[in-house]
Every structure is written in structure tokens, then in C-alpha cells.
All heavy atoms as TSV, in Angstrom:
chain	resi	resn	atom	element	x	y	z
A	1	MET	N	N	33.669	7.863	-7.639
A	1	MET	CA	C	33.182	6.498	-7.629
A	1	MET	C	C	31.811	6.463	-6.970
A	1	MET	O	O	31.555	7.147	-5.988
A	1	MET	CB	C	34.152	5.612	-6.872
A	1	MET	CG	C	33.746	4.187	-6.814
A	1	MET	SD	S	35.142	3.205	-6.311
A	1	MET	CE	C	34.577	1.646	-6.862
A	2	VAL	N	N	30.949	5.645	-7.497
A	2	VAL	CA	C	29.585	5.534	-6.999
A	2	VAL	C	C	29.497	4.412	-5.978
A	2	VAL	O	O	30.006	3.319	-6.204
A	2	VAL	CB	C	28.616	5.250	-8.171
A	2	VAL	CG1	C	27.215	5.033	-7.665
A	2	VAL	CG2	C	28.665	6.367	-9.183
A	3	ASN	N	N	28.860	4.703	-4.857
A	3	ASN	CA	C	28.596	3.671	-3.853
A	3	ASN	C	C	27.130	3.283	-3.959
A	3	ASN	O	O	26.252	4.148	-3.872
A	3	ASN	CB	C	28.866	4.189	-2.447
A	3	ASN	CG	C	30.338	4.348	-2.174
A	3	ASN	OD1	O	31.148	3.655	-2.754
A	3	ASN	ND2	N	30.679	5.268	-1.292
A	4	ALA	N	N	26.858	2.013	-4.129
A	4	ALA	CA	C	25.485	1.521	-4.213
A	4	ALA	C	C	25.202	0.627	-3.015
A	4	ALA	O	O	26.056	-0.158	-2.604
A	4	ALA	CB	C	25.275	0.752	-5.505
A	5	THR	N	N	24.020	0.761	-2.482
A	5	THR	CA	C	23.592	-0.067	-1.366
A	5	THR	C	C	22.287	-0.741	-1.734
A	5	THR	O	O	21.344	-0.071	-2.166
A	5	THR	CB	C	23.378	0.797	-0.096
A	5	THR	OG1	O	24.592	1.493	0.194
A	5	THR	CG2	C	22.992	-0.038	1.075
A	6	LYS	N	N	22.233	-2.036	-1.565
A	6	LYS	CA	C	21.019	-2.782	-1.851
A	6	LYS	C	C	20.060	-2.585	-0.683
A	6	LYS	O	O	20.457	-2.648	0.479
A	6	LYS	CB	C	21.355	-4.259	-2.020
A	6	LYS	CG	C	20.232	-5.077	-2.566
A	6	LYS	CD	C	20.715	-6.484	-2.876
A	6	LYS	CE	C	19.638	-7.219	-3.632
A	6	LYS	NZ	N	20.116	-8.523	-4.093
A	7	GLY	N	N	18.792	-2.333	-1.003
A	7	GLY	CA	C	17.819	-2.121	0.047
A	7	GLY	C	C	16.401	-2.172	-0.465
A	7	GLY	O	O	16.152	-2.456	-1.635
A	8	GLN	N	N	15.494	-1.892	0.421
A	8	GLN	CA	C	14.061	-1.898	0.130
A	8	GLN	C	C	13.542	-0.478	0.329
A	8	GLN	O	O	13.782	0.138	1.359
A	8	GLN	CB	C	13.367	-2.862	1.099
A	8	GLN	CG	C	11.930	-3.099	0.839
A	8	GLN	CD	C	11.707	-4.221	-0.148
A	8	GLN	OE1	O	12.551	-5.085	-0.298
A	8	GLN	NE2	N	10.602	-4.182	-0.826
A	9	PHE	N	N	12.805	0.033	-0.662
A	9	PHE	CA	C	12.225	1.369	-0.592
A	9	PHE	C	C	10.807	1.240	-0.051
A	9	PHE	O	O	10.006	0.480	-0.584
A	9	PHE	CB	C	12.216	1.989	-1.997
A	9	PHE	CG	C	11.646	3.373	-2.056
A	9	PHE	CD1	C	12.350	4.444	-1.550
A	9	PHE	CD2	C	10.409	3.605	-2.630
A	9	PHE	CE1	C	11.838	5.718	-1.612
A	9	PHE	CE2	C	9.885	4.874	-2.697
A	9	PHE	CZ	C	10.606	5.935	-2.186
A	10	ILE	N	N	10.498	1.954	1.013
A	10	ILE	CA	C	9.173	1.885	1.648
A	10	ILE	C	C	8.499	3.243	1.536
A	10	ILE	O	O	9.081	4.269	1.891
A	10	ILE	CB	C	9.287	1.483	3.130
A	10	ILE	CG1	C	9.891	0.091	3.246
A	10	ILE	CG2	C	7.931	1.550	3.812
A	10	ILE	CD1	C	10.118	-0.361	4.667
A	11	THR	N	N	7.261	3.219	1.055
A	11	THR	CA	C	6.416	4.406	1.021
A	11	THR	C	C	5.234	4.143	1.941
A	11	THR	O	O	4.572	3.109	1.818
A	11	THR	CB	C	5.903	4.680	-0.407
A	11	THR	OG1	O	7.015	4.867	-1.268
A	11	THR	CG2	C	5.036	5.927	-0.434
A	12	CYS	N	N	4.966	5.062	2.847
A	12	CYS	CA	C	3.849	4.894	3.778
A	12	CYS	C	C	3.411	6.277	4.258
A	12	CYS	O	O	4.023	7.286	3.926
A	12	CYS	CB	C	4.262	4.018	4.958
A	12	CYS	SG	S	5.718	4.607	5.844
A	13	ASP	N	N	2.353	6.296	5.061
A	13	ASP	CA	C	1.924	7.571	5.612
A	13	ASP	C	C	2.818	7.933	6.806
A	13	ASP	O	O	3.618	7.122	7.267
A	13	ASP	CB	C	0.445	7.547	5.991
A	13	ASP	CG	C	0.096	6.484	7.022
A	13	ASP	OD1	O	0.989	5.720	7.433
A	13	ASP	OD2	O	-1.076	6.428	7.421
A	14	ILE	N	N	2.682	9.148	7.283
A	14	ILE	CA	C	3.580	9.659	8.333
A	14	ILE	C	C	3.485	8.849	9.630
A	14	ILE	O	O	4.524	8.485	10.192
A	14	ILE	CB	C	3.329	11.167	8.569
A	14	ILE	CG1	C	3.725	11.947	7.317
A	14	ILE	CG2	C	4.098	11.663	9.784
A	14	ILE	CD1	C	3.351	13.413	7.345
A	15	PRO	N	N	2.283	8.522	10.136
A	15	PRO	CA	C	2.240	7.733	11.377
A	15	PRO	C	C	2.915	6.360	11.249
A	15	PRO	O	O	3.605	5.908	12.159
A	15	PRO	CB	C	0.750	7.582	11.664
A	15	PRO	CG	C	0.110	8.729	10.961
A	15	PRO	CD	C	0.943	8.961	9.744
A	16	MET	N	N	2.742	5.704	10.104
A	16	MET	CA	C	3.363	4.393	9.922
A	16	MET	C	C	4.877	4.530	9.797
A	16	MET	O	O	5.624	3.690	10.311
A	16	MET	CB	C	2.786	3.698	8.691
A	16	MET	CG	C	3.121	2.239	8.636
A	16	MET	SD	S	2.667	1.292	10.117
A	16	MET	CE	C	0.905	1.460	10.151
A	17	ALA	N	N	5.353	5.585	9.163
A	17	ALA	CA	C	6.792	5.829	9.089
A	17	ALA	C	C	7.358	6.043	10.493
A	17	ALA	O	O	8.433	5.523	10.819
A	17	ALA	CB	C	7.092	7.028	8.196
A	18	GLN	N	N	6.645	6.774	11.320
A	18	GLN	CA	C	7.101	6.993	12.697
A	18	GLN	C	C	7.107	5.687	13.480
A	18	GLN	O	O	7.992	5.452	14.305
A	18	GLN	CB	C	6.224	8.039	13.391
A	18	GLN	CG	C	6.407	9.434	12.854
A	18	GLN	CD	C	7.846	9.892	12.978
A	18	GLN	OE1	O	8.474	9.760	14.025
A	18	GLN	NE2	N	8.382	10.418	11.894
A	19	PHE	N	N	6.125	4.827	13.225
A	19	PHE	CA	C	6.093	3.514	13.865
A	19	PHE	C	C	7.335	2.705	13.487
A	19	PHE	O	O	7.977	2.094	14.342
A	19	PHE	CB	C	4.814	2.766	13.454
A	19	PHE	CG	C	4.755	1.352	13.956
A	19	PHE	CD1	C	4.444	1.088	15.278
A	19	PHE	CD2	C	5.013	0.295	13.112
A	19	PHE	CE1	C	4.399	-0.220	15.744
A	19	PHE	CE2	C	4.968	-1.015	13.566
A	19	PHE	CZ	C	4.660	-1.274	14.889
A	20	ILE	N	N	7.692	2.706	12.197
A	20	ILE	CA	C	8.854	1.958	11.725
A	20	ILE	C	C	10.151	2.552	12.291
A	20	ILE	O	O	11.047	1.817	12.722
A	20	ILE	CB	C	8.890	1.923	10.182
A	20	ILE	CG1	C	7.674	1.151	9.654
A	20	ILE	CG2	C	10.188	1.307	9.675
A	20	ILE	CD1	C	7.449	1.288	8.159
A	21	ILE	N	N	10.241	3.874	12.321
A	21	ILE	CA	C	11.436	4.535	12.878
A	21	ILE	C	C	11.572	4.207	14.359
A	21	ILE	O	O	12.670	3.924	14.853
A	21	ILE	CB	C	11.368	6.062	12.636
A	21	ILE	CG1	C	11.525	6.348	11.139
A	21	ILE	CG2	C	12.419	6.795	13.450
A	21	ILE	CD1	C	11.197	7.771	10.746
A	22	ASN	N	N	10.453	4.217	15.089
A	22	ASN	CA	C	10.474	3.887	16.509
A	22	ASN	C	C	10.878	2.427	16.716
A	22	ASN	O	O	11.655	2.112	17.626
A	22	ASN	CB	C	9.111	4.154	17.145
A	22	ASN	CG	C	9.116	3.890	18.624
A	22	ASN	OD1	O	9.965	4.379	19.347
A	22	ASN	ND2	N	8.170	3.093	19.071
A	23	MET	N	N	10.352	1.543	15.869
A	23	MET	CA	C	10.711	0.130	15.949
A	23	MET	C	C	12.215	-0.042	15.742
A	23	MET	O	O	12.871	-0.809	16.454
A	23	MET	CB	C	9.929	-0.642	14.879
A	23	MET	CG	C	10.052	-2.128	14.956
A	23	MET	SD	S	8.912	-2.936	13.831
A	23	MET	CE	C	9.895	-2.947	12.346
A	24	ASN	N	N	12.778	0.683	14.794
A	24	ASN	CA	C	14.216	0.631	14.526
A	24	ASN	C	C	15.025	1.161	15.712
A	24	ASN	O	O	16.061	0.598	16.058
A	24	ASN	CB	C	14.526	1.440	13.264
A	24	ASN	CG	C	15.967	1.352	12.853
A	24	ASN	OD1	O	16.464	0.296	12.498
A	24	ASN	ND2	N	16.647	2.490	12.900
A	25	SER	N	N	14.533	2.219	16.340
A	25	SER	CA	C	15.302	2.834	17.433
A	25	SER	C	C	15.322	1.974	18.692
A	25	SER	O	O	16.196	2.158	19.539
A	25	SER	CB	C	14.751	4.222	17.749
A	25	SER	OG	O	13.461	4.127	18.302
A	26	THR	N	N	14.379	1.037	18.824
A	26	THR	CA	C	14.372	0.174	20.008
A	26	THR	C	C	15.320	-1.010	19.879
A	26	THR	O	O	15.546	-1.709	20.852
A	26	THR	CB	C	12.949	-0.363	20.291
A	26	THR	OG1	O	12.518	-1.149	19.176
A	26	THR	CG2	C	11.972	0.766	20.553
A	27	LEU	N	N	15.879	-1.223	18.692
A	27	LEU	CA	C	16.781	-2.348	18.469
A	27	LEU	C	C	18.222	-1.970	18.806
A	27	LEU	O	O	18.591	-0.798	18.735
A	27	LEU	CB	C	16.712	-2.786	16.996
A	27	LEU	CG	C	15.381	-3.338	16.515
A	27	LEU	CD1	C	15.418	-3.561	15.015
A	27	LEU	CD2	C	15.043	-4.633	17.235
A	28	PRO	N	N	19.044	-2.966	19.141
A	28	PRO	CA	C	20.471	-2.687	19.346
A	28	PRO	C	C	21.121	-2.229	18.036
A	28	PRO	O	O	20.603	-2.503	16.952
A	28	PRO	CB	C	21.052	-4.026	19.785
A	28	PRO	CG	C	19.939	-5.000	19.841
A	28	PRO	CD	C	18.692	-4.348	19.378
A	29	ALA	N	N	22.219	-1.557	18.128
A	29	ALA	CA	C	22.890	-0.975	16.959
A	29	ALA	C	C	23.194	-2.010	15.881
A	29	ALA	O	O	23.107	-1.717	14.692
A	29	ALA	CB	C	24.172	-0.272	17.387
A	30	SER	N	N	23.507	-3.220	16.269
A	30	SER	CA	C	23.857	-4.250	15.288
A	30	SER	C	C	22.647	-4.754	14.505
A	30	SER	O	O	22.802	-5.380	13.458
A	30	SER	CB	C	24.527	-5.431	15.986
A	30	SER	OG	O	23.623	-6.027	16.904
A	31	GLN	N	N	21.431	-4.468	14.982
A	31	GLN	CA	C	20.218	-4.959	14.323
A	31	GLN	C	C	19.399	-3.856	13.653
A	31	GLN	O	O	18.333	-4.133	13.116
A	31	GLN	CB	C	19.337	-5.695	15.328
A	31	GLN	CG	C	19.962	-6.947	15.873
A	31	GLN	CD	C	19.070	-7.629	16.889
A	31	GLN	OE1	O	18.015	-7.130	17.249
A	31	GLN	NE2	N	19.500	-8.789	17.362
A	32	LYS	N	N	19.866	-2.633	13.699
A	32	LYS	CA	C	19.120	-1.536	13.080
A	32	LYS	C	C	19.037	-1.760	11.578
A	32	LYS	O	O	19.987	-2.204	10.949
A	32	LYS	CB	C	19.770	-0.203	13.402
A	32	LYS	CG	C	19.654	0.136	14.887
A	32	LYS	CD	C	19.949	1.573	15.149
A	32	LYS	CE	C	19.954	1.887	16.618
A	32	LYS	NZ	N	18.658	1.940	17.216
A	33	PHE	N	N	17.879	-1.475	11.004
A	33	PHE	CA	C	17.639	-1.815	9.602
A	33	PHE	C	C	17.394	-0.619	8.698
A	33	PHE	O	O	17.408	-0.759	7.476
A	33	PHE	CB	C	16.456	-2.787	9.491
A	33	PHE	CG	C	15.199	-2.293	10.151
A	33	PHE	CD1	C	14.332	-1.452	9.489
A	33	PHE	CD2	C	14.896	-2.677	11.440
A	33	PHE	CE1	C	13.182	-0.996	10.093
A	33	PHE	CE2	C	13.738	-2.240	12.057
A	33	PHE	CZ	C	12.874	-1.389	11.384
A	34	ILE	N	N	17.181	0.567	9.230
A	34	ILE	CA	C	16.950	1.739	8.391
A	34	ILE	C	C	18.302	2.232	7.868
A	34	ILE	O	O	19.205	2.534	8.646
A	34	ILE	CB	C	16.212	2.856	9.135
A	34	ILE	CG1	C	14.789	2.426	9.460
A	34	ILE	CG2	C	16.191	4.143	8.305
A	34	ILE	CD1	C	13.957	3.453	10.208
A	35	ILE	N	N	18.410	2.298	6.546
A	35	ILE	CA	C	19.620	2.810	5.922
A	35	ILE	C	C	19.548	4.325	5.843
A	35	ILE	O	O	20.495	5.023	6.183
A	35	ILE	CB	C	19.810	2.199	4.517
A	35	ILE	CG1	C	19.991	0.688	4.636
A	35	ILE	CG2	C	20.993	2.842	3.801
A	35	ILE	CD1	C	19.950	-0.057	3.323
A	36	HIS	N	N	18.372	4.838	5.427
A	36	HIS	CA	C	18.211	6.293	5.313
A	36	HIS	C	C	16.730	6.659	5.361
A	36	HIS	O	O	15.907	5.993	4.745
A	36	HIS	CB	C	18.822	6.779	4.000
A	36	HIS	CG	C	18.976	8.255	3.912
A	36	HIS	ND1	N	19.888	8.953	4.663
A	36	HIS	CD2	C	18.317	9.172	3.188
A	36	HIS	CE1	C	19.788	10.240	4.388
A	36	HIS	NE2	N	18.834	10.393	3.490
A	37	VAL	N	N	16.412	7.708	6.109
A	37	VAL	CA	C	15.063	8.273	6.101
A	37	VAL	C	C	15.078	9.360	5.036
A	37	VAL	O	O	15.748	10.388	5.190
A	37	VAL	CB	C	14.686	8.852	7.484
A	37	VAL	CG1	C	13.313	9.495	7.436
A	37	VAL	CG2	C	14.738	7.764	8.549
A	38	LEU	N	N	14.359	9.141	3.946
A	38	LEU	CA	C	14.402	10.069	2.821
A	38	LEU	C	C	13.553	11.309	3.075
A	38	LEU	O	O	13.972	12.421	2.791
A	38	LEU	CB	C	13.953	9.356	1.550
A	38	LEU	CG	C	14.809	8.128	1.209
A	38	LEU	CD1	C	14.161	7.321	0.109
A	38	LEU	CD2	C	16.206	8.550	0.819
A	39	ASP	N	N	12.342	11.119	3.579
A	39	ASP	CA	C	11.481	12.221	4.008
A	39	ASP	C	C	10.427	11.641	4.946
A	39	ASP	O	O	10.582	10.530	5.426
A	39	ASP	CB	C	10.867	12.987	2.820
A	39	ASP	CG	C	9.973	12.142	1.935
A	39	ASP	OD1	O	9.478	11.091	2.395
A	39	ASP	OD2	O	9.744	12.536	0.786
A	40	ASN	N	N	9.347	12.378	5.200
A	40	ASN	CA	C	8.344	11.933	6.169
A	40	ASN	C	C	7.617	10.657	5.776
A	40	ASN	O	O	7.057	9.976	6.635
A	40	ASN	CB	C	7.304	13.033	6.397
A	40	ASN	CG	C	7.878	14.198	7.159
A	40	ASN	OD1	O	8.847	14.056	7.893
A	40	ASN	ND2	N	7.289	15.367	6.991
A	41	THR	N	N	7.586	10.333	4.496
A	41	THR	CA	C	6.809	9.183	4.043
A	41	THR	C	C	7.621	8.147	3.268
A	41	THR	O	O	7.047	7.188	2.750
A	41	THR	CB	C	5.635	9.642	3.164
A	41	THR	OG1	O	6.146	10.356	2.042
A	41	THR	CG2	C	4.666	10.519	3.945
A	42	HIS	N	N	8.924	8.310	3.172
A	42	HIS	CA	C	9.762	7.388	2.414
A	42	HIS	C	C	10.983	6.965	3.227
A	42	HIS	O	O	11.703	7.819	3.759
A	42	HIS	CB	C	10.223	8.024	1.098
A	42	HIS	CG	C	9.092	8.393	0.208
A	42	HIS	ND1	N	8.556	9.660	0.195
A	42	HIS	CD2	C	8.387	7.659	-0.687
A	42	HIS	CE1	C	7.565	9.688	-0.685
A	42	HIS	NE2	N	7.440	8.484	-1.228
A	43	LEU	N	N	11.192	5.648	3.297
A	43	LEU	CA	C	12.319	5.089	4.033
A	43	LEU	C	C	13.070	4.115	3.129
A	43	LEU	O	O	12.474	3.458	2.274
A	43	LEU	CB	C	11.840	4.312	5.267
A	43	LEU	CG	C	10.943	5.046	6.253
A	43	LEU	CD1	C	10.337	4.065	7.235
A	43	LEU	CD2	C	11.717	6.106	6.988
A	44	PHE	N	N	14.364	4.016	3.330
A	44	PHE	CA	C	15.189	3.045	2.626
A	44	PHE	C	C	15.755	2.123	3.691
A	44	PHE	O	O	16.475	2.567	4.585
A	44	PHE	CB	C	16.297	3.761	1.847
A	44	PHE	CG	C	17.039	2.884	0.893
A	44	PHE	CD1	C	16.377	2.246	-0.145
A	44	PHE	CD2	C	18.400	2.694	1.024
A	44	PHE	CE1	C	17.068	1.432	-1.039
A	44	PHE	CE2	C	19.100	1.891	0.143
A	44	PHE	CZ	C	18.423	1.255	-0.898
A	45	VAL	N	N	15.396	0.839	3.632
A	45	VAL	CA	C	15.778	-0.111	4.676
A	45	VAL	C	C	16.540	-1.281	4.076
A	45	VAL	O	O	16.514	-1.509	2.864
A	45	VAL	CB	C	14.540	-0.636	5.442
A	45	VAL	CG1	C	13.776	0.508	6.085
A	45	VAL	CG2	C	13.635	-1.457	4.555
A	46	GLN	N	N	17.183	-2.041	4.936
A	46	GLN	CA	C	17.891	-3.237	4.493
A	46	GLN	C	C	16.875	-4.247	3.965
A	46	GLN	O	O	15.769	-4.353	4.504
A	46	GLN	CB	C	18.698	-3.826	5.642
A	46	GLN	CG	C	19.814	-2.924	6.094
A	46	GLN	CD	C	20.582	-3.492	7.270
A	46	GLN	OE1	O	20.263	-4.543	7.797
A	46	GLN	NE2	N	21.601	-2.757	7.689
A	47	PRO	N	N	17.237	-4.995	2.919
A	47	PRO	CA	C	16.260	-5.888	2.281
A	47	PRO	C	C	15.718	-6.984	3.192
A	47	PRO	O	O	14.567	-7.375	3.060
A	47	PRO	CB	C	17.020	-6.490	1.102
A	47	PRO	CG	C	18.418	-6.059	1.212
A	47	PRO	CD	C	18.517	-4.995	2.241
A	48	HIS	N	N	16.500	-7.447	4.144
A	48	HIS	CA	C	16.033	-8.527	5.026
A	48	HIS	C	C	14.977	-8.053	6.017
A	48	HIS	O	O	14.285	-8.866	6.631
A	48	HIS	CB	C	17.217	-9.141	5.788
A	48	HIS	CG	C	17.832	-8.203	6.778
A	48	HIS	ND1	N	17.298	-7.967	8.015
A	48	HIS	CD2	C	18.934	-7.419	6.684
A	48	HIS	CE1	C	18.051	-7.085	8.656
A	48	HIS	NE2	N	19.054	-6.738	7.865
A	49	ALA	N	N	14.816	-6.752	6.186
A	49	ALA	CA	C	13.903	-6.204	7.190
A	49	ALA	C	C	12.462	-6.115	6.702
A	49	ALA	O	O	11.559	-5.918	7.511
A	49	ALA	CB	C	14.376	-4.829	7.626
A	50	ALA	N	N	12.217	-6.273	5.420
A	50	ALA	CA	C	10.876	-6.067	4.871
A	50	ALA	C	C	9.838	-6.975	5.531
A	50	ALA	O	O	8.766	-6.514	5.933
A	50	ALA	CB	C	10.884	-6.265	3.365
A	51	GLU	N	N	10.141	-8.249	5.656
A	51	GLU	CA	C	9.176	-9.181	6.253
A	51	GLU	C	C	8.988	-8.898	7.745
A	51	GLU	O	O	7.879	-9.001	8.264
A	51	GLU	CB	C	9.616	-10.623	6.022
A	51	GLU	CG	C	8.563	-11.636	6.385
A	51	GLU	CD	C	7.232	-11.406	5.682
A	51	GLU	OE1	O	7.224	-11.097	4.478
A	51	GLU	OE2	O	6.180	-11.527	6.348
A	52	MET	N	N	10.062	-8.527	8.434
A	52	MET	CA	C	9.962	-8.190	9.850
A	52	MET	C	C	9.061	-6.964	10.044
A	52	MET	O	O	8.234	-6.933	10.953
A	52	MET	CB	C	11.356	-7.911	10.422
A	52	MET	CG	C	11.352	-7.511	11.878
A	52	MET	SD	S	12.976	-7.142	12.542
A	52	MET	CE	C	13.461	-5.717	11.605
A	53	ILE	N	N	9.192	-5.976	9.176
A	53	ILE	CA	C	8.368	-4.769	9.257
A	53	ILE	C	C	6.906	-5.122	8.991
A	53	ILE	O	O	6.013	-4.679	9.711
A	53	ILE	CB	C	8.875	-3.697	8.273
A	53	ILE	CG1	C	10.256	-3.204	8.699
A	53	ILE	CG2	C	7.894	-2.544	8.175
A	53	ILE	CD1	C	10.962	-2.356	7.670
A	54	ARG	N	N	6.665	-5.938	7.956
A	54	ARG	CA	C	5.282	-6.347	7.647
A	54	ARG	C	C	4.630	-7.052	8.825
A	54	ARG	O	O	3.482	-6.799	9.157
A	54	ARG	CB	C	5.269	-7.266	6.429
A	54	ARG	CG	C	5.346	-6.552	5.134
A	54	ARG	CD	C	5.082	-7.507	3.965
A	54	ARG	NE	N	5.556	-6.903	2.737
A	54	ARG	CZ	C	6.688	-7.200	2.136
A	54	ARG	NH1	N	7.481	-8.128	2.636
A	54	ARG	NH2	N	7.048	-6.582	1.033
A	55	SER	N	N	5.347	-7.974	9.458
A	55	SER	CA	C	4.759	-8.709	10.577
A	55	SER	C	C	4.532	-7.802	11.787
A	55	SER	O	O	3.521	-7.934	12.482
A	55	SER	CB	C	5.617	-9.912	10.948
A	55	SER	OG	O	6.865	-9.517	11.426
A	56	ALA	N	N	5.435	-6.862	12.043
A	56	ALA	CA	C	5.252	-5.926	13.158
A	56	ALA	C	C	4.049	-5.024	12.910
A	56	ALA	O	O	3.269	-4.749	13.839
A	56	ALA	CB	C	6.505	-5.087	13.360
A	57	ILE	N	N	3.861	-4.585	11.680
A	57	ILE	CA	C	2.708	-3.750	11.345
A	57	ILE	C	C	1.421	-4.554	11.488
A	57	ILE	O	O	0.420	-4.066	12.017
A	57	ILE	CB	C	2.854	-3.167	9.924
A	57	ILE	CG1	C	3.958	-2.113	9.916
A	57	ILE	CG2	C	1.538	-2.565	9.428
A	57	ILE	CD1	C	4.345	-1.631	8.532
A	58	SER	N	N	1.449	-5.795	11.035
A	58	SER	CA	C	0.277	-6.656	11.158
A	58	SER	C	C	-0.102	-6.871	12.624
A	58	SER	O	O	-1.281	-6.791	12.987
A	58	SER	CB	C	0.551	-7.992	10.477
A	58	SER	OG	O	-0.551	-8.832	10.594
A	59	GLU	N	N	0.887	-7.147	13.464
A	59	GLU	CA	C	0.637	-7.300	14.904
A	59	GLU	C	C	0.065	-6.031	15.500
A	59	GLU	O	O	-0.881	-6.071	16.297
A	59	GLU	CB	C	1.932	-7.644	15.635
A	59	GLU	CG	C	2.357	-9.065	15.541
A	59	GLU	CD	C	3.646	-9.306	16.314
A	59	GLU	OE1	O	3.858	-8.650	17.367
A	59	GLU	OE2	O	4.449	-10.136	15.850
A	60	PHE	N	N	0.634	-4.892	15.133
A	60	PHE	CA	C	0.172	-3.600	15.648
A	60	PHE	C	C	-1.273	-3.354	15.240
A	60	PHE	O	O	-2.097	-2.954	16.063
A	60	PHE	CB	C	1.084	-2.489	15.132
A	60	PHE	CG	C	0.674	-1.111	15.555
A	60	PHE	CD1	C	0.763	-0.719	16.878
A	60	PHE	CD2	C	0.199	-0.203	14.623
A	60	PHE	CE1	C	0.384	0.566	17.274
A	60	PHE	CE2	C	-0.179	1.071	15.005
A	60	PHE	CZ	C	-0.080	1.450	16.329
A	61	ARG	N	N	-1.603	-3.604	13.978
A	61	ARG	CA	C	-2.981	-3.402	13.510
A	61	ARG	C	C	-3.949	-4.336	14.213
A	61	ARG	O	O	-5.067	-3.946	14.541
A	61	ARG	CB	C	-3.050	-3.586	12.000
A	61	ARG	CG	C	-2.473	-2.433	11.257
A	61	ARG	CD	C	-2.671	-2.596	9.777
A	61	ARG	NE	N	-2.193	-1.416	9.076
A	61	ARG	CZ	C	-1.881	-1.396	7.805
A	61	ARG	NH1	N	-2.002	-2.486	7.070
A	61	ARG	NH2	N	-1.453	-0.289	7.243
A	62	ASP	N	N	-3.545	-5.586	14.425
A	62	ASP	CA	C	-4.417	-6.528	15.143
A	62	ASP	C	C	-4.644	-6.069	16.576
A	62	ASP	O	O	-5.741	-6.230	17.117
A	62	ASP	CB	C	-3.799	-7.926	15.146
A	62	ASP	CG	C	-3.844	-8.578	13.778
A	62	ASP	OD1	O	-4.604	-8.098	12.901
A	62	ASP	OD2	O	-3.108	-9.572	13.578
A	63	LYS	N	N	-3.610	-5.501	17.179
A	63	LYS	CA	C	-3.710	-5.060	18.570
A	63	LYS	C	C	-4.652	-3.866	18.729
A	63	LYS	O	O	-5.371	-3.754	19.707
A	63	LYS	CB	C	-2.315	-4.691	19.098
A	63	LYS	CG	C	-2.233	-4.667	20.585
A	63	LYS	CD	C	-0.898	-4.201	21.138
A	63	LYS	CE	C	0.316	-4.784	20.490
A	63	LYS	NZ	N	1.560	-4.335	21.132
A	64	ILE	N	N	-4.655	-2.966	17.738
A	64	ILE	CA	C	-5.456	-1.746	17.871
A	64	ILE	C	C	-6.826	-1.852	17.194
A	64	ILE	O	O	-7.620	-0.931	17.301
A	64	ILE	CB	C	-4.720	-0.505	17.343
A	64	ILE	CG1	C	-4.471	-0.605	15.840
A	64	ILE	CG2	C	-3.418	-0.286	18.108
A	64	ILE	CD1	C	-3.960	0.684	15.225
A	65	SER	N	N	-7.101	-2.981	16.522
A	65	SER	CA	C	-8.387	-3.145	15.840
A	65	SER	C	C	-9.448	-3.590	16.826
A	65	SER	O	O	-9.214	-4.434	17.705
A	65	SER	CB	C	-8.280	-4.181	14.719
A	65	SER	OG	O	-7.408	-3.707	13.736
A	66	TYR	N	N	-10.625	-3.058	16.665
A	66	TYR	CA	C	-11.759	-3.410	17.519
A	66	TYR	C	C	-12.555	-4.529	16.849
A	66	TYR	O	O	-12.881	-4.460	15.673
A	66	TYR	CB	C	-12.665	-2.201	17.731
A	66	TYR	CG	C	-13.926	-2.542	18.492
A	66	TYR	CD1	C	-13.884	-2.788	19.852
A	66	TYR	CD2	C	-15.146	-2.630	17.823
A	66	TYR	CE1	C	-15.028	-3.107	20.543
A	66	TYR	CE2	C	-16.294	-2.949	18.512
A	66	TYR	CZ	C	-16.233	-3.187	19.867
A	66	TYR	OH	O	-17.380	-3.512	20.550
A	67	GLU	N	N	-12.823	-5.554	17.620
A	67	GLU	CA	C	-13.694	-6.633	17.143
A	67	GLU	C	C	-14.925	-6.651	18.022
A	67	GLU	O	O	-14.822	-6.755	19.255
A	67	GLU	CB	C	-12.970	-7.963	17.187
A	67	GLU	CG	C	-11.870	-8.104	16.165
A	67	GLU	CD	C	-11.247	-9.485	16.182
A	67	GLU	OE1	O	-11.922	-10.446	16.590
A	67	GLU	OE2	O	-10.089	-9.583	15.777
A	68	LYS	N	N	-16.060	-6.570	17.392
A	68	LYS	CA	C	-17.317	-6.582	18.128
A	68	LYS	C	C	-17.511	-7.954	18.768
A	68	LYS	O	O	-17.356	-8.973	18.095
A	68	LYS	CB	C	-18.467	-6.277	17.167
A	68	LYS	CG	C	-19.789	-6.107	17.839
A	68	LYS	CD	C	-20.836	-5.712	16.830
A	68	LYS	CE	C	-22.180	-5.538	17.507
A	68	LYS	NZ	N	-23.212	-5.131	16.571
A	69	PRO	N	N	-17.848	-7.980	20.064
A	69	PRO	CA	C	-18.055	-9.275	20.729
A	69	PRO	C	C	-19.227	-10.021	20.079
A	69	PRO	O	O	-20.214	-9.431	19.674
A	69	PRO	CB	C	-18.391	-8.913	22.171
A	69	PRO	CG	C	-17.992	-7.491	22.333
A	69	PRO	CD	C	-17.972	-6.870	20.983
A	70	ALA	N	N	-19.095	-11.333	20.031
A	70	ALA	CA	C	-20.154	-12.154	19.415
A	70	ALA	C	C	-21.320	-12.362	20.337
A	70	ALA	O	O	-21.305	-12.252	21.489
A	70	ALA	CB	C	-19.578	-13.496	18.998
């Protein structure tokens, strides 16, 4: 019998995958969203986590981006 799991497939570079894995590991067990780490650049996550991941990445990029003072 085949078991199917609904999820979101994410492709990214290695540092961003590590960021997402680290974000997942800081959550309590009931809130973890990674279903399977396929390889260094591909993750399979729960579908509800996609927007949360996007916003966390956006916050991270804003935090590390340099803006020249006016």
C-alpha cells in the first residue's frame, strides 16, 4: 500500500536549507514542519509552513542587508 503525504517541495541553496533546518530545530516537537530532508538543497515540508518560511527568510535578509545611510 502506498502512503502519500501532502506537502511543499522546497529547492534552495545549501546555506538557506541549513537556515530552514535550524529554524525547524528550534521549534517544539508539535510545531516542527520538515517532513523529510531529501538532500542538501531539497526539503519536503508541511504545506502550512511555506508562508512562515518565506516570512522568516525575508526577516533574515532584511536583518543582514546593508543600507547606506542617507
